[in-house]
N, C-alpha and C positions, 0 to 999 in steps of 0.2 A: 762444323763450319770453321774454316781456318781464316784468321784475320791477318792482314798485313800490318804488322806493328809499326812500321815506318809511316804508313798512312794515318794510323791512329795517333801516333805521336804528333804528326803534322797537324791533325785536326785539333788537338789540345793546345798546341803552341802557336799555330799560325792562322787558324781559322775560327777563332772565338766569335767573330762577328756572324759567321754562318750559324753557329750554335745559338746565339742570341736571337737571330731571325726565326729559326725553326721552332723555338720554344715560346716565342711571343704569343700571348693570348691563350696559351694551352693550360695554364695553371701550374706548369712545371717551372723550375728555376734552372737557369743555364748552369749554375754551379753543381746542380744534381747531375746533369748530363756530363759535365767535365769530371765529376767524381767517379761516375761509372766507367768512363773512358780511361781514367787514370788507373782505376782498379784493374781493368783489363790489361793495360800495359804492364802493370806490376806483376800480373799473373800470367804472362806470356800469351795473352789473348784467349784464355780458356773460358769460354762463355758458360760452360757447365758449372762454374763456381758462382755464377750470379744467383741472387735470390730471385724470387718471382717478381718482386717490385723492380729490381734492377733490370731484369730481363725485359720488362715493359718499356723502360727508358731506352734500353739498347735497341729494341725492335722499332720503337716509335720515332726515335731521334737519331741515334748513332748510325744505324744501318743505312737510312736514306742519305746521310751525309757522306758516308764512306762510298756509297754507290754513285754519288754525284761527280761529274767531271769537274776538276778544279785546275786552276792555273798554278 
């Protein structure tokens, strides 16, 4: 899977409200999602470096946000 790092950076910096909404009531923290996204940006989007727990966060929260159309 190849990630668009610009979209990922935009998610971290400009779309935090969307992160807050998607994690609300899930038991996860928004800062956890931001941390995983930041880790991916720092590592050129290499999802193979994620731990199994980070991969769950990626699949459950980050992927849907990256797939969502945004303004």
